[in-house]
N, C-alpha and C positions, 0 to 999 in steps of 0.2 A: 504893465506894458506889451500892449501887441506887437508883435515881431511880425511883418510881411516878408516871405521869401518867395523868391519864383524858382520853380523847381519842375522837370522834367523827367519822364521816365523813358530812356530807349527800349527798355522791354516791352513796355505798353507800347509804344508806337508800334514796333513791329508786330506785335500782338492785335493790336486795335486793324492793320494793315492786313493781315491774312487773314482775321476772323471776318470782318466787312466784305473784303472781295469774296470769300468763300459765300457769305449770308447772301448776298444780293449777286451771284452769279448767273441768274437767270436774268437779271438788268443787265450785267456785263458782257454776256456772250454775244447777243446781238448787235451791240455797239461795237464792241473789238472785231467782230465776224466783219460787218460793212467797211471796217477803216482796214481790215487787213486786205479786204477784197479790193478797193480804191488801191492802195497800195500796190498791190500785183498786178491791176490795170496797168498803172503808171510804170512799173517797170516792163510788164510786157511793150507797151507802146514805144519807150525808149531805148530798151537795149536790144542789139542786136540780135536776131536768133532766127535758123534755118527754116525756110520755107518748108509750109506741110504739103504733102504728107508727110516728110522726111524731119519732122521735129523731133530734136533730143534734149531730154530735160538735163542732161549733164553737161550741155552746152550750154543752156541759158544760165546753169547754177556758175558754170564757170566764168559767163559774162558778168555775172550779178558779182561774184568777187574779185572781180579785175574793173569795177567802176565803183568800189567802196560802198557798199550801201548804207551804212552809216555817216552822217554829217560832219564826221570828227577830222576829215581829211581835206586838205588844204590845196585847191589846184586851181590855175587860172581858166579850164574850161568847166561849163556848167554839165555835172552829170546827174544823172537819176538820183544818185545819196545825197547830191546837196538839195535838189527840190523837194524830195520829201522833208530833208533833216532841216533845212534853212526858211523854209514856206509852210509846209504842213504839218510838220509835227509841232511845233508852236502853239499852231491855232489848235492842235486836236489836244493837247495839253491845256489850254485854255477851257475848252469845253467841259473836257475831263477834272480838272478842280471844279468847275462849277459845279459839274452832278456830284463830285465825292463829299462835297462840303453840304449836299442837301442829303447826301446819305448817313454821311458824321451825324447829323443835327436833328436826324428823322427819330426821335426818341418816341416819338408816337406812332412809329410802325405805320404811317400813310403809304399808300401804293404811288410807289415812283413806278415813273415810265420812261421811254424815248423821248418823250416830248419835254421831261425835266430836263434831258442830257441837250436837244437842241433850242432850250429857254434860256437864252443868253439875258441876264436882268444886270450886265454892266458893261463899260464900255470897252469892247476889245483891241480897239486903237493903243489906249493908255496900257493895257497890259502889255502888249506887245512892245510898245516904247519902252516900258519899265523893263522889261524884258532883255530888250539890248543894251539899254543904260547897267544893268546889273551885269551883262556879260563884258562890256566894255570897260566898267570899273573892276570888277575884279582881275580881267588881264590886265589892265593896265598898273593895276598895284603890285600883279607878279612880275611884270614886264620891268617897271622902272625899280622897285625893290622889292622883295619876298616879304617883309613884313607887313607893308598895308595891303597886300593881298590875302595874307594869312588874317590880316582883322576883317577885311571890306566884305568876303566872302560869306562868313557868318553873320556880319551885322545886316545886311542888307538879304538875306537869304528867306525872308518871307515877304518882300515889300509886294509882288506880285498877288498875294495870296490876301494881303490889305487891298489890293483894286479889286479882285473880285469879289471877297468876303462885306467888306464897308464901303465899296465905290468910291473909295478918295481918290485924287489926283497923285500924279506921280510922285511927285515932289513930298507929299504926304505920305505915301506908303513907304517910303524909303525913309523918311524922318520916325516915323511908327515900327517899323522893322528894327531900327536901330535902337529904339528903346525898350523894345521886346525882348532884343536878343542882349543887351547889357547885363553881364554878370554870367551868363550861359554860353559864350562864345567858345571855349573849349570845349564844351559838353555838344557842341553843335557840330561842331569838326569832328569828333568822336563818331556821332551817329553818318555824317556824310562819309567818314572812311568807311565804317562796318557796313553802311549801305553799297557803297563800290565796292565792296571787297566780295559782298553775296551777288552783286551784278555779273562779278566777274566769275566767279565758282560757280555761278548757275549758268552761265552761257560756253563754260569751256566744252568744247567738241562739239559745238553745232555748226552747222555750216550756215553761211552771213544771210543767206535766206528766210532759214529757220529762225534764225537769232534776231532777224528783224519783226518778224512775226510775232515770237513770244516777247520780245520786247514792248510792244502795241498792246498785245492782248493781255498779257499777266503782270509784267514789269512796270509799266507805266500805273496803272492804277492802283497796284500795292505801294510804289514809291509814293503816289501821291497821300494815299490813303494814311500812310506812317507819319507825313509830315503834317499832315493835317491833325493829328493828333497830338503831336508836338505844339503845333500852333495854338488850338483849346488848352493845351494843357499852361501854357506859357500866360494864356491872357485870364487863366484863374488862377490867381498867387495862391499861395498855402498861407494862411497864419497860423501863427505859433503864438502861444496865450502865455 
């Protein structure tokens, strides 16, 4: 009797993320440089700073610190960090997931370019809706009872990836992610925790503005490539004879 099991290696996931990022560094650098420049432009336009010619870099860094560059802060007022985090970051990740899937599946070593990054062949609105649904579902599970949140976070972890990769509807993506994560939720949680630990370890001591740029340029592509590795491993179950 043939036994089919689902399995993935966290070590392989991180290894794939590092290797594919640096192997395709010439592709990532122009893209992430443009994204970083746009981010700085938004901060420049929205964060108060001294008038030229009396511009003071330390002052702008202080302003960025006090406006919470990342979007994990909640405030009634709209700040530059909220604009970047709530609007631009999800869109950037949608483009990056699409691009990283092409890189991961590029077994024939075809030449990819900036056009492949910009060429979206999925419904980005479905992606954004699924992302919001995942965030609200996870948050509701944690706020109502801790246990549902701990189950729902890994269960629907790959919902966005099914929309980008398989072009399915939002409801179908959540159902497919639930099936994919069945039996490996605890290991997915382990991957999430290790990734979060590496994130905090890597960014210790960095100024907020530097942290944001490194996050966009390095961490987002690496994180997505690692997650794609797990996604592809789970889609290819192992067969034991």
